[in-house]
C-alpha positions as CSV (number, residue, x, y, z in Angstrom):
1,M,6.7,62.3,-41.2
2,G,8.8,62.8,-44.0
3,V,11.6,65.2,-43.0
4,P,14.6,66.2,-44.9
5,K,18.0,64.4,-44.1
6,R,20.2,67.3,-45.5
7,R,19.8,70.7,-45.8
8,V,18.8,71.6,-49.7
9,S,21.5,74.0,-51.3
10,H,21.0,77.2,-53.0
11,A,21.5,76.2,-56.5
12,R,19.0,73.2,-55.9
13,Q,16.4,75.2,-54.1
14,G,17.3,77.5,-57.5
15,D,16.7,74.9,-60.3
16,R,13.4,73.8,-58.3
17,R,12.2,77.7,-58.5
18,A,13.3,78.3,-61.9
19,H,9.5,78.2,-63.5
20,L,8.2,80.7,-60.9
21,A,9.6,83.8,-62.2
22,L,7.0,86.7,-63.1
23,E,6.4,87.2,-66.8
24,L,5.3,90.6,-68.5
25,P,2.1,90.0,-70.5
26,Q,2.2,89.6,-73.8
27,L,0.8,92.5,-76.3
28,E,-0.5,93.1,-79.5
29,E,-1.7,96.1,-81.3
30,C,-5.2,96.7,-81.8
31,P,-6.7,96.6,-85.2
32,H,-9.2,99.4,-84.6
33,C,-7.4,101.9,-82.7
34,H,-3.6,101.1,-82.7
35,E,-3.2,100.5,-79.1
36,Q,-1.6,98.0,-77.1
37,K,-3.9,95.3,-75.9
38,R,-3.7,91.8,-74.3
39,S,-4.7,88.9,-77.0
40,H,-7.8,87.4,-77.1
41,R,-9.1,90.0,-74.9
42,A,-11.3,93.5,-76.0
43,C,-9.6,96.4,-76.2
44,A,-9.5,98.9,-73.0
45,N,-9.5,101.9,-75.2
46,C,-12.1,101.6,-77.9
47,G,-13.9,98.1,-76.7
48,Y,-13.4,96.1,-79.6
49,Y,-13.1,92.7,-80.1
50,G,-13.1,90.3,-83.5
51,G,-13.9,93.4,-85.5
52,R,-17.0,94.7,-83.2
53,Q,-17.7,96.6,-80.5
54,V,-18.2,94.7,-77.5
55,L,-17.8,96.9,-74.9
56,E,-19.5,100.3,-73.9
57,V,-16.3,102.5,-72.9
58,K,-16.8,105.1,-70.3
59,T,-14.6,108.5,-70.9
60,A,-14.1,111.1,-68.1
61,K,-17.0,113.6,-69.5
62,D,-19.4,110.7,-69.9
63,E,-19.7,110.6,-66.1
64,P,-21.5,112.6,-63.7
65,A,-20.0,115.5,-61.8
66,S,-19.7,114.4,-58.4
């Protein structure tokens, strides 16, 4: 079984993990409602994608009272 002969230094460990940092999602403006949305996805605010409505967006007053 492969066992390390020496301890890995903090610098080498950091170099190995340099690409593991989290990134914020890239946002763009929705051309229909001008809200921020993820690229290549339907807008969560208005439901439009590619110039046409692809999602039915529910609002708070559309839901039945429980």
